[in-house]
DRENLO-685198 format. One line per field, with one value per residue (C-alpha): residue in one letter; residue number from 0; x, y, z. Coordinates in nm, 4 decimals. Layout:
REM DRENLO-685198
resn c(A,...)
resi c(NUM,...)
east c(X,...)
north c(Y,...)
up c(Z,...)
END
This chain:
REM DRENLO-685198
resn c(M,A,S,S,L,T,K,D,S,A,S,S,G,E,K,T,F,F,G,H,P,R,G,L,A,T,L,F,M,T,E,M,W,E,R,F,S,Y,Y,G,M,R,A,L,L,P,L,Y,L,I,A,P,G,G,L,D,M,K,P,A,T,A,T,A,I,Y,S,V,Y,L,S,L,V,Y,L,L,A,M,P,G,G,W,F,G,D,R,V,W,G,P,R,K,T,V,A,I,A,G,G,V,I,M,L,G,H,L,T,L,A,L,P,S,E,G,T,F,F,A,G,L,G,L,V,A,I,G,S,G,L,L,K,S,N,I,S,T,M,V,G,H,L,Y,D,G,P,E,D,P,R,R,D,G,G,F,T,I,F,Y,M,G,I,N,M,G,A,F,A,A,P,L,V,I,G,T,I,G,E,N,V,N,W,H,L,G,F,A,L,A,A,V,G,M,G,L,G,V,V,Q,F,L,V,G,T,R,H,L,N,E,R,S,L,I,V,P,K,P,L,S,K,D,E,R,A,A,T,L,R,K,S,M,I,W,L,G,I,A,A,V,F,Y,I,G,T,V,V,T,G,V,Y,T,L,N,W,L,L,V,P,I,T,I,A,G,L,V,I,P,V,M,V,L,T,R,I,K,R,D,K,E,L,S,E,A,E,Q,S,K,M,S,G,Y,I,W,F,F,V,A,A,A,I,F,W,M,I,Y,D,Q,G,G,S,T,L,A,I,F,A,E,S,S,A,E,N,S,V,F,G,W,D,F,P,V,S,W,Y,Q,S,V,N,P,V,L,I,M,A,L,A,P,V,F,A,T,F,W,L,A,L,N,R,R,G,K,E,P,S,T,I,V,K,F,S,S,G,L,V,L,V,G,A,S,F,F,V,F,L,M,P,L,T,I,A,G,D,G,H,K,A,A,A,M,W,L,V,A,I,Y,F,I,Q,T,V,A,E,L,T,L,S,P,V,G,L,S,V,T,T,K,M,A,P,A,K,Y,A,S,Q,M,M,G,V,W,F,L,A,V,T,A,G,D,C,T,T,G,L,L,S,L,A,G,V,E,L,N,G,T,G,V,V,A,A,E,A,T,L,A,V,A,A,G,I,A,I,F,M,Y,R,G,K,V,K,K,L,M,G,E,V,R)
resi c(0,1,2,3,4,5,6,7,8,9,10,11,12,13,14,15,16,17,18,19,20,21,22,23,24,25,26,27,28,29,30,31,32,33,34,35,36,37,38,39,40,41,42,43,44,45,46,47,48,49,50,51,52,53,54,55,56,57,58,59,60,61,62,63,64,65,66,67,68,69,70,71,72,73,74,75,76,77,78,79,80,81,82,83,84,85,86,87,88,89,90,91,92,93,94,95,96,97,98,99,100,101,102,103,104,105,106,107,108,109,110,111,112,113,114,115,116,117,118,119,120,121,122,123,124,125,126,127,128,129,130,131,132,133,134,135,136,137,138,139,140,141,142,143,144,145,146,147,148,149,150,151,152,153,154,155,156,157,158,159,160,161,162,163,164,165,166,167,168,169,170,171,172,173,174,175,176,177,178,179,180,181,182,183,184,185,186,187,188,189,190,191,192,193,194,195,196,197,198,199,200,201,202,203,204,205,206,207,208,209,210,211,212,213,214,215,216,217,218,219,220,221,222,223,224,225,226,227,228,229,230,231,232,233,234,235,236,237,238,239,240,241,242,243,244,245,246,247,248,249,250,251,252,253,254,255,256,257,258,259,260,261,262,263,264,265,266,267,268,269,270,271,272,273,274,275,276,277,278,279,280,281,282,283,284,285,286,287,288,289,290,291,292,293,294,295,296,297,298,299,300,301,302,303,304,305,306,307,308,309,310,311,312,313,314,315,316,317,318,319,320,321,322,323,324,325,326,327,328,329,330,331,332,333,334,335,336,337,338,339,340,341,342,343,344,345,346,347,348,349,350,351,352,353,354,355,356,357,358,359,360,361,362,363,364,365,366,367,368,369,370,371,372,373,374,375,376,377,378,379,380,381,382,383,384,385,386,387,388,389,390,391,392,393,394,395,396,397,398,399,400,401,402,403,404,405,406,407,408,409,410,411,412,413,414,415,416,417,418,419,420,421,422,423,424,425,426,427,428,429,430,431,432,433,434,435,436,437,438,439,440,441,442,443,444,445,446,447,448,449,450,451,452,453,454,455,456,457,458,459,460,461,462,463,464,465,466,467,468,469,470,471,472,473,474,475,476,477,478,479,480,481,482,483,484,485,486,487,488,489,490,491,492,493)
east c(-3.7612,-3.6943,-3.3480,-3.5602,-3.7505,-3.5737,-3.6408,-3.7734,-3.6557,-3.9193,-4.1960,-4.0658,-3.8899,-4.1773,-4.0740,-4.1393,-4.0614,-3.8208,-3.9375,-4.2728,-4.5656,-4.5172,-4.8383,-4.6647,-4.4324,-4.7638,-4.9064,-4.6124,-4.5383,-4.8887,-4.8758,-4.5261,-4.6635,-4.9976,-4.7884,-4.5450,-4.8886,-5.0440,-4.7323,-4.6054,-4.8991,-4.9511,-4.5805,-4.7209,-5.0641,-5.0097,-4.7445,-4.9336,-5.2514,-5.0593,-4.8223,-4.8786,-4.8455,-5.1036,-5.4155,-5.2605,-5.5106,-5.3908,-5.1782,-5.4872,-5.7048,-5.4323,-5.3968,-5.7909,-5.8021,-5.4912,-5.6547,-5.9859,-5.8254,-5.6240,-5.9163,-6.1435,-5.9079,-5.9195,-6.2912,-6.3426,-6.1603,-6.4619,-6.6955,-6.3879,-6.3539,-6.7398,-6.7305,-6.4839,-6.6600,-7.0143,-6.9957,-6.7292,-6.4675,-6.1035,-5.9019,-6.1609,-6.2233,-5.8145,-5.8351,-6.0880,-5.9556,-5.6332,-5.8104,-5.9649,-5.7047,-5.5043,-5.8366,-5.7971,-5.4576,-5.5133,-5.7830,-5.5178,-5.2840,-5.6034,-5.5105,-5.8687,-5.9408,-6.2807,-6.1167,-5.8306,-6.1164,-6.3043,-5.9409,-5.8818,-6.2106,-6.1446,-5.7933,-5.9873,-6.2306,-5.9962,-5.7584,-6.0548,-6.1385,-5.8066,-5.6394,-5.8650,-5.8911,-5.4904,-5.4017,-5.6977,-5.5313,-5.1970,-5.3547,-5.5054,-5.1838,-5.0798,-5.2582,-5.4093,-5.2598,-5.0578,-4.8750,-4.5087,-4.4321,-4.7439,-4.5890,-4.2678,-4.5107,-4.6734,-4.3000,-4.2270,-4.5263,-4.5080,-4.1259,-4.3066,-4.5486,-4.2244,-3.9948,-4.3047,-4.3434,-3.9508,-3.9110,-4.2333,-4.1194,-3.8039,-3.9455,-4.2550,-4.1790,-3.9096,-4.0681,-4.3790,-4.2028,-3.9076,-4.0791,-4.4564,-4.6847,-4.9556,-4.6812,-4.6034,-4.9703,-4.9744,-4.6171,-4.8594,-5.0887,-4.8308,-4.6905,-5.0598,-5.0930,-4.7919,-4.9146,-5.2800,-5.0756,-4.8336,-5.1465,-5.3553,-5.0756,-4.9381,-5.3275,-5.2626,-4.9998,-5.2916,-5.5003,-5.8466,-6.0372,-5.9378,-6.1985,-6.4768,-6.7146,-6.7318,-7.0909,-7.2332,-7.5491,-7.8710,-8.1414,-8.3537,-8.0295,-7.8753,-8.1737,-8.2135,-7.8775,-7.8684,-8.2114,-8.0731,-7.7430,-7.9410,-8.1697,-7.8571,-7.6852,-7.9895,-8.0247,-7.6542,-7.7150,-8.0231,-7.8643,-7.5186,-7.7022,-7.8949,-7.5767,-7.4094,-7.7216,-7.7841,-7.4569,-7.3874,-7.1605,-6.7584,-6.5605,-6.6460,-6.9771,-6.8194,-6.5273,-6.7018,-6.9797,-6.6863,-6.4842,-6.7919,-6.8891,-6.5285,-6.5549,-6.9312,-6.8960,-6.6092,-6.8514,-7.1410,-6.9579,-6.7789,-7.1180,-7.3302,-7.0533,-7.0357,-7.4158,-7.4579,-7.6224,-7.5122,-7.2035,-7.0642,-6.9621,-6.5935,-6.6519,-6.7895,-6.5253,-6.2515,-6.4577,-6.4331,-6.0641,-6.0195,-6.2035,-5.9155,-5.6877,-5.8751,-5.9046,-5.5066,-5.4453,-5.6834,-5.4620,-5.1682,-5.2693,-5.3742,-5.0317,-4.8405,-5.0129,-4.9510,-4.5666,-4.7145,-4.9178,-4.8140,-4.4413,-4.4249,-4.5922,-4.3435,-4.0521,-4.1761,-4.1547,-3.9341,-3.6668,-3.3178,-3.3849,-3.0163,-2.7632,-2.3838,-2.5141,-2.6831,-3.0604,-3.3258,-3.7300,-3.9346,-4.1516,-3.8095,-3.8906,-4.1656,-3.9084,-3.7425,-4.0727,-4.0243,-3.6630,-3.6107,-3.9260,-3.7258,-3.4235,-3.5331,-3.8104,-3.5820,-3.3910,-3.7718,-3.8181,-3.5370,-3.5311,-3.8932,-3.7979,-3.4681,-3.6340,-3.9381,-3.6807,-3.5720,-3.9250,-3.8826,-4.0925,-4.3075,-4.6510,-4.9359,-4.9994,-4.6495,-4.5779,-4.8556,-4.7958,-4.4751,-4.5862,-4.7926,-4.5187,-4.2648,-4.5060,-4.5805,-4.2003,-4.1704,-4.3613,-4.2215,-3.8852,-4.0993,-4.0785,-3.7504,-3.7571,-4.0785,-3.9029,-3.6061,-3.8204,-4.0057,-3.7062,-3.6794,-3.4059,-3.4285,-3.4606,-3.2100,-3.3464,-3.2180,-3.4501,-3.7324,-3.5354,-3.5131,-3.8922,-3.9618,-3.7147,-3.8778,-4.2042,-4.1035,-3.9726,-4.3292,-4.4920,-4.2810,-4.3609,-4.7457,-4.8873,-4.8018,-4.9184,-5.2433,-5.2775,-5.2119,-5.4342,-5.7428,-5.7267,-5.6881,-5.9553,-6.2049,-6.5722,-6.6166,-6.8940,-6.6904,-6.3835,-6.3281,-6.4647,-6.2171,-5.9196,-6.1771,-6.2556,-5.8597,-5.8440,-6.1232,-5.8846,-5.7098,-6.0329,-6.0656,-5.7403,-5.6999,-6.0667,-5.9882,-5.6996,-5.9000,-6.1591,-5.9339,-5.8047,-6.1640,-6.1865,-5.8908,-5.6660,-5.2870,-5.1560,-4.8007,-4.8581,-4.6350,-4.9237,-5.1243,-4.8283,-4.7462,-5.0754,-5.0773,-4.7647,-4.9028,-5.2049,-5.0147,-4.7789,-5.0944,-5.2571,-4.9423,-4.9047,-5.2914,-5.3014,-4.9893,-5.1145,-5.4633,-5.2702,-5.4135,-5.7422,-5.6998,-5.5316,-5.8457,-6.0602,-5.8682,-5.8944,-5.6554,-5.5112,-5.1533)
north c(-4.7447,-4.8811,-4.9996,-5.2151,-5.3928,-5.7260,-6.0162,-6.3267,-6.6339,-6.8232,-6.6195,-6.6192,-6.2855,-6.0996,-5.8019,-5.8161,-5.5617,-5.7428,-6.0661,-5.9525,-5.8848,-5.5673,-5.4049,-5.3709,-5.0962,-4.8992,-4.9571,-4.8776,-4.5984,-4.4793,-4.5266,-4.3842,-4.0611,-4.0638,-4.1021,-3.8172,-3.6092,-3.7032,-3.6957,-3.3687,-3.2262,-3.3693,-3.2777,-2.9318,-2.9524,-2.8612,-2.6376,-2.4014,-2.3673,-2.2287,-2.0390,-1.6523,-1.6582,-1.9394,-1.9822,-1.8431,-2.0997,-2.2327,-2.5436,-2.6989,-2.6318,-2.7151,-3.0669,-3.1113,-3.0496,-3.2457,-3.5585,-3.5431,-3.5071,-3.8415,-4.0236,-3.9244,-4.0680,-4.4241,-4.3867,-4.3007,-4.6320,-4.8804,-4.6786,-4.6402,-5.0452,-5.0285,-4.7990,-5.0509,-5.3525,-5.2140,-4.9265,-4.8401,-5.1403,-5.1020,-4.9413,-4.6749,-4.6001,-4.5675,-4.3491,-4.0905,-4.1145,-3.9852,-3.6928,-3.5787,-3.5987,-3.3871,-3.1448,-3.1051,-3.0283,-2.7759,-2.6013,-2.6236,-2.4069,-2.1428,-1.8485,-1.8935,-2.0590,-2.1462,-2.3323,-2.4874,-2.7038,-2.7849,-2.9062,-3.1105,-3.2725,-3.3629,-3.5231,-3.7133,-3.8457,-3.9571,-4.1157,-4.3195,-4.4227,-4.4997,-4.6965,-5.0175,-5.0761,-5.0177,-5.2837,-5.5039,-5.4758,-5.5229,-5.9015,-5.9606,-5.9576,-6.2969,-6.6185,-6.6416,-6.6486,-6.9531,-6.7504,-6.7798,-6.4272,-6.2744,-6.1729,-6.0520,-5.8373,-5.6611,-5.6174,-5.4050,-5.2449,-5.1239,-4.9863,-4.7587,-4.6044,-4.5081,-4.4001,-4.1123,-4.0864,-3.9941,-3.7518,-3.5519,-3.3619,-3.2962,-3.1697,-3.0243,-2.9535,-2.7164,-2.5448,-2.4778,-2.3739,-2.1629,-2.0062,-2.0413,-2.2592,-2.2838,-2.3385,-2.6263,-2.7677,-2.7234,-2.9379,-3.1901,-3.1770,-3.1927,-3.5166,-3.6808,-3.5443,-3.7163,-4.0590,-4.0449,-3.9705,-4.2714,-4.4598,-4.4367,-4.4866,-4.8176,-4.9769,-5.1805,-5.3898,-5.4488,-5.7464,-5.7484,-5.8694,-5.4864,-5.3670,-5.5670,-5.4417,-5.7871,-5.7414,-5.4440,-5.3102,-5.4087,-5.0948,-5.1130,-5.1126,-4.8300,-4.6296,-4.6897,-4.6224,-4.2865,-4.1634,-4.2439,-4.0558,-3.7523,-3.7580,-3.7254,-3.4679,-3.2555,-3.3059,-3.1733,-2.9180,-2.7570,-2.7853,-2.6224,-2.3602,-2.2807,-2.2453,-1.9886,-1.7739,-1.7692,-1.6848,-1.9442,-2.1733,-2.2027,-2.4810,-2.6739,-2.7396,-2.9202,-3.0791,-3.2335,-3.3984,-3.6182,-3.7206,-3.8459,-3.9985,-4.1537,-4.2814,-4.4357,-4.5930,-4.8888,-4.9331,-4.9862,-5.1865,-5.4187,-5.4659,-5.5723,-5.7952,-5.9614,-5.9912,-6.1345,-6.4626,-6.6531,-6.6315,-6.9941,-7.0043,-7.0071,-6.6920,-6.5120,-6.6323,-6.4699,-6.1537,-6.1069,-6.1959,-5.9326,-5.6655,-5.6705,-5.6341,-5.3055,-5.1424,-5.1668,-5.0575,-4.7812,-4.6804,-4.7030,-4.4731,-4.2333,-4.1905,-4.2751,-4.0176,-3.7369,-3.7596,-3.5279,-3.2905,-3.2932,-3.3520,-3.1328,-2.8467,-2.8848,-2.8848,-2.5743,-2.3831,-2.5820,-2.7546,-2.6760,-2.7979,-2.8248,-3.0970,-2.9700,-2.6014,-2.6721,-2.5822,-2.7791,-2.7363,-2.8798,-3.0751,-3.2883,-3.4911,-3.6871,-3.8421,-4.0025,-4.2898,-4.3673,-4.4175,-4.6093,-4.8098,-4.8890,-4.9994,-5.1702,-5.3733,-5.6169,-5.6775,-5.7504,-5.9686,-6.1670,-6.1890,-6.3329,-6.5980,-6.6749,-6.6959,-6.8895,-7.1469,-7.1773,-7.2168,-6.8734,-6.6567,-6.4242,-6.5110,-6.2435,-6.1049,-6.0844,-5.8832,-5.6754,-5.6052,-5.5141,-5.2424,-5.0762,-5.0927,-4.9126,-4.6665,-4.5658,-4.5552,-4.3106,-4.0762,-4.1418,-3.9983,-3.7249,-3.5906,-3.4970,-3.2392,-3.0999,-3.0880,-2.9011,-2.6588,-2.6238,-2.4824,-2.2140,-2.3912,-2.5515,-2.9085,-3.0997,-3.2191,-3.5877,-3.6250,-3.6021,-3.8444,-4.1004,-4.0486,-4.1592,-4.4180,-4.6172,-4.5386,-4.6719,-5.0105,-5.0147,-5.0104,-5.2469,-5.4754,-5.3989,-5.2966,-5.5756,-5.8337,-5.6346,-5.6877,-6.0675,-6.0941,-5.9318,-6.1415,-6.4566,-6.3546,-6.2573,-6.4242,-6.5526,-6.3614,-6.0332,-6.1332,-5.8667,-5.6012,-5.6898,-5.4547,-5.1674,-5.2948,-5.2648,-4.8624,-4.8115,-4.8410,-4.5954,-4.3482,-4.4468,-4.3339,-4.0222,-3.9003,-3.9515,-3.7262,-3.4655,-3.4781,-3.4178,-3.0937,-2.9830,-3.0230,-2.7819,-3.0449,-2.9492,-3.2245,-3.1158,-3.0606,-3.2801,-3.4222,-3.5334,-3.6677,-3.9184,-4.0005,-4.1109,-4.3108,-4.4740,-4.6033,-4.7254,-4.9142,-5.0404,-5.1693,-5.3586,-5.5335,-5.5906,-5.7959,-5.9711,-6.0599,-6.2152,-6.3344,-6.6844,-6.5571,-6.3920,-6.7096,-6.9526,-6.6780,-6.6916,-7.0570,-7.2052,-6.8798,-6.7910)
up c(-13.7892,-14.1430,-14.0095,-13.7781,-13.9763,-14.0654,-14.3495,-14.1600,-14.3947,-14.2387,-14.3827,-14.7455,-14.6977,-14.5351,-14.3568,-13.9492,-13.6694,-13.4772,-13.6000,-13.5182,-13.7293,-13.9596,-13.8137,-13.4441,-13.5978,-13.6813,-13.3702,-13.1696,-13.3161,-13.2782,-12.8872,-12.8801,-13.0544,-12.8231,-12.5184,-12.6449,-12.6882,-12.3560,-12.1235,-12.2409,-12.1769,-11.8290,-11.7255,-11.7945,-11.6996,-11.3053,-11.3601,-11.6098,-11.3735,-11.0897,-11.2864,-11.2978,-11.6618,-11.6680,-11.4921,-11.1729,-10.9416,-10.5856,-10.5629,-10.3979,-10.7030,-10.9729,-10.8183,-10.8064,-11.1590,-11.2396,-11.0624,-11.2119,-11.5139,-11.4777,-11.3254,-11.6497,-11.8849,-11.7030,-11.6287,-11.9969,-12.1035,-12.0291,-12.2769,-12.4930,-12.5180,-12.5486,-12.8684,-12.9899,-12.9791,-13.0449,-13.2630,-13.4696,-13.4293,-13.2780,-13.5847,-13.6694,-13.2973,-13.2787,-13.5730,-13.4437,-13.0909,-13.2320,-13.4252,-13.0765,-12.8906,-13.1598,-13.1627,-12.7592,-12.7611,-12.9966,-12.8181,-12.4905,-12.7051,-12.7238,-12.4772,-12.3330,-11.9978,-12.1502,-12.4292,-12.1955,-12.0305,-12.3348,-12.4759,-12.1311,-12.1835,-12.5508,-12.4780,-12.1805,-12.4142,-12.6993,-12.4615,-12.3413,-12.6762,-12.7939,-12.4606,-12.5020,-12.8550,-12.9623,-12.7214,-12.8488,-13.2063,-13.0648,-12.9823,-13.3230,-13.4920,-13.3454,-13.3938,-13.0121,-12.6851,-12.7244,-13.0180,-12.8404,-12.9900,-12.8106,-12.4709,-12.6372,-12.8641,-12.5725,-12.4108,-12.7443,-12.7765,-12.4428,-12.4460,-12.7239,-12.4290,-12.1914,-12.5384,-12.5612,-12.1852,-12.1458,-12.4404,-12.3691,-12.0778,-12.2052,-12.5593,-12.4640,-12.1101,-12.2094,-12.4960,-12.2424,-11.9341,-12.0792,-12.4278,-12.4087,-12.2339,-12.5312,-12.7853,-12.5851,-12.5977,-12.9366,-12.9891,-12.8156,-13.1093,-13.3284,-13.1622,-13.2432,-13.5628,-13.6425,-13.4453,-13.6653,-13.9813,-13.9709,-13.8311,-14.1396,-14.3715,-14.1832,-14.1645,-14.4501,-14.2238,-13.9319,-13.8953,-14.0851,-13.7489,-13.6461,-13.9043,-13.7544,-13.4853,-13.2528,-13.1303,-13.3478,-13.1598,-13.3431,-13.5160,-13.1375,-12.9474,-13.1152,-13.1127,-12.7100,-12.6403,-12.8820,-12.7102,-12.3207,-12.4244,-12.5655,-12.2310,-12.0180,-12.2118,-12.2104,-11.8329,-11.8012,-12.0176,-11.8826,-11.5045,-11.6278,-11.8199,-11.4917,-11.2871,-11.5421,-11.5663,-11.1953,-11.1568,-10.8993,-11.1044,-11.0188,-11.1237,-10.8002,-10.9857,-11.2416,-11.0807,-10.7626,-10.9246,-11.1211,-10.8457,-10.6908,-10.9773,-10.9899,-10.6393,-10.6646,-11.0471,-10.9087,-10.6177,-10.8549,-11.1436,-10.8675,-10.6695,-11.0024,-11.0756,-10.7210,-10.7134,-11.0600,-10.9744,-11.2901,-11.1483,-11.0067,-10.6248,-10.7231,-10.9466,-10.6717,-10.4118,-10.6626,-10.7062,-10.3582,-10.3245,-10.5751,-10.4297,-10.1925,-10.4470,-10.6125,-10.2705,-10.2560,-10.5851,-10.5392,-10.2360,-10.4532,-10.7304,-10.5168,-10.3817,-10.7275,-10.9468,-10.7126,-10.8427,-11.1521,-10.8870,-10.5379,-10.6292,-10.9238,-10.7613,-10.4331,-10.6856,-10.8758,-10.5467,-10.3014,-10.4563,-10.6279,-10.9651,-11.0592,-11.0814,-11.0701,-11.1362,-11.4429,-11.3858,-11.5782,-11.6058,-11.3331,-11.6011,-11.6839,-11.3340,-11.5274,-11.7251,-11.4637,-11.4362,-11.7751,-11.8265,-11.5136,-11.5947,-11.9460,-11.7132,-11.4563,-11.6220,-11.8009,-11.4386,-11.2594,-11.5424,-11.5038,-11.1483,-11.1046,-11.3457,-11.1523,-10.8468,-11.0017,-11.1447,-10.7821,-10.6444,-10.4484,-10.6364,-10.4145,-10.4672,-10.5966,-10.2942,-10.1531,-10.4818,-10.4146,-10.0364,-10.1289,-10.3615,-10.1390,-9.8250,-10.1161,-10.2447,-9.8987,-9.7869,-10.1415,-9.9167,-9.5957,-9.7828,-9.9392,-9.5721,-9.5648,-9.8387,-9.6821,-9.3788,-9.5224,-9.7110,-9.3813,-9.2632,-9.5422,-9.7812,-10.1108,-10.1146,-10.3398,-10.6629,-10.5589,-10.3051,-10.5517,-10.7949,-10.4925,-10.4490,-10.7928,-10.8058,-10.5129,-10.6319,-10.9781,-10.7712,-10.6488,-10.9696,-11.1504,-10.8191,-10.8329,-11.1783,-11.4044,-11.1090,-11.1059,-11.4550,-11.4356,-11.1432,-11.2949,-11.6151,-11.4002,-11.1537,-11.4200,-11.3988,-11.7716,-11.8287,-11.7824,-11.9119,-12.1631,-11.9095,-11.5844,-11.7720,-11.7647,-11.3954,-11.3094,-11.4603,-11.2066,-10.9472,-11.0988,-11.1239,-10.7755,-10.6378,-10.8440,-10.7234,-10.3777,-10.4229,-10.6247,-10.3381,-10.0844,-10.2644,-10.3206,-9.9201,-9.8810,-9.7565,-9.7990,-9.9640,-9.9340,-9.5722,-9.3759,-9.1484,-9.4767,-9.6856,-9.3297,-9.3304,-9.6671,-9.5966,-9.3115,-9.5004,-9.7528,-9.5469,-9.3287,-9.6369,-9.7776,-9.3835,-9.3676,-9.7223,-9.6425,-9.2728,-9.4101,-9.7288,-9.5887,-9.6351,-9.9887,-10.1089,-10.0120,-10.1696,-10.4943,-10.5512,-10.7838,-10.8600,-10.7614)
END
């Protein structure tokens, strides 16, 4: 990476990272290694859960666990941001988060079902702590929102995410599937360990603001928070110890409450913000409009995130995972999306800019509805390999690649727009919290998938896949049909 550090003549010979502050290299590499560990483990997770040499679970149970795990990562992003703002500050929070993630992967590497689920919990907690705070530190490197380098810096940073996500299934997936599952999980821990080491070494290049706790808890607030946390922890401990002692405990005692919480909490958060009497009439209107986008996003992520569970499990049992006679591990499918993101993101950015110059760029609502229709279309395509497998044949790998391609185009159409509209429509009082609210849409979508799986719904069934596809397309069309009403609620936001 040293070769990418160049001299900036405008800054008295100070080294930069592609023309950006040197600290961006530290955060880029930290995020790349964290994503390497996260996506590598994620690519193995559903396959390990159903493998005879793994936990040998039913596909529905594996999908539920996978979905609950993803929902927890995004659900915990909000308290993760709170820790950065009120307790440790962003830099300390990210350092601790990296250590927790590494410990989680090491725990996953132990050959025991109990330690496996403990490891999943640790990785989810660490990822939640890291997710919000590392992005905050990227922002600290620049001179406010008007710094012309800021958008470019975040673009480079997100390239690190996709580089890690692309490499992880190829390395960790191959080792996990072909050599040893637990060695694959251990390799994820090594990746996170490298990220932590280079973060600690490179902290001297970060802005000093990352050390500051923006709104530290008072002594009374700290005591009250600790007391409430211990009470809830005690209640949970008594409850689960009781289920174990009485012999009634099953995995559903853990999964069902989490999935229900993942659906209830987003509703509670949105309701609390919407009912806040301190919001102006214009802010209330924007929140009403935002709820349309939130529900649509939850439907989108419900389908999109099945690319790592429903599609992967289908590929394991019913796809011809080979190209020109060369077999490859199932986990490699998870590298398709990030490599397509890296290839197509610049194309989309250029395309939108060209349309904008001609005054023809689609509105936020049109882009959002298009993303929903496309993700629905990807599941209509999924019906083809399902039909082929139903006839007793193996489906070609390119069917799955086509599905991932359509979903990637859908993601590039909807996800950046969702992030943008979240910041634009956020009430001033909740400006710093609304990004966490956007992540709750992912939580709600994944928990819906988890709840369906726990209810015994066969997500690889043609009827269910067709129903989900229809729901997404219908939601996209509905938003487009009611775009006039939504635009009115959005006020000046376009």
